[in-house]
C-alpha positions, 0 to 999 in steps of 0.5 A: 447214440445221442446227448438229450439237452435237458435245458437245465438253467445251471449258473456255477463257474466254468472252470472245469478242466476234466481230467477224469470222469466219476461214475455215480448212481442216483440211489433212486430205483426211478427217477429223471435228471429233473427230480435230481435238479430239484434234490440238489437245488434243495440242498441248496445248489445250484442245480443238478451237480452231475454233467450226464444223466444216463437213464435205465431205458439207455437215454443220455441227458446233459445236466451241467455243461462240461466246462462247468464246475460239478457238485458230485465229488468233494476235491474232484469237482473241477477236474472231472465230469460226473456220470449219474446212473438212474437206479439203486444199485446197492442195498438201501432202504429196501431198494436194490437194483441187482442188474443193470439194463443192458440199454443202460450199459451201452449207453453208459460205455458208449457216452465214457468212450465219447468223454474219453476221446474228446479229453483224452482221458485214459480207462485209469482215470475212470472212477467210482465215486466211492474211490474218493468217498469210501464210506459210499458204495457209490455207484453201488456194489451191483454195477457190473464194474469190471464188465464196464472197464472190459467194455471200455478196453474191448472198444479202445482195442477194436479202435486200435485194430481199425487204425492199424488196418488203416495204416497198413492200407495207406502203407501199401498205398504209398508202397504202390505210389512209389512203384509206380513212380519208379516204373515211370522214371525209368521209362522216363529215363529211357526216353530221355537217354534214346532222345539223347542218342538221336540227338546226337546222330542228328547232330552228327548228320549235320556236322557231316552236311556242313562238312559235305557243303563246304567241300563243295564250296571250296570246288 
């Protein structure tokens, strides 16, 4: 998967320090990030208030840059990243997307994991807009939130298993290296000992020869 640059021109302060991920829905069954950009400008804002937009087809668009202050959740805009889902995942003015397309769900999980990893954001700081604006259902009661959180946890567990396996392989490799070095040390020690013995024997022979020569010289 990849994040598509929407090339939106949004001039806001770059003072965002992401500690949270906040998920929204567009409250519109069919729309684009450019629609949202236009709507938010209509509110008098600088442009699209979200950092990411995920379509029903599973495409991910960049809105505001991650370092830019958001405009998606009062009181959280300078310490979070906002993800908006295309769709109306609640009953609203005759609209209701009662199920999320698998492609969109997969893209949401993938994007969330990317952001979590990049900013070291734990699962308990992945939030609904509703958590900070209780008068709203956002991102909607039809979003499979429990499945989403479970998918994030399973992804974490899988990554931990991979890390543990890599660690196990590293330990096994180090153990093999230690055994090899130990064997080499034993061989080297034995060779040094043998050389030392040989040197002693040679020295003894030289001493005997010298003694013999001395005796011949005295004769």
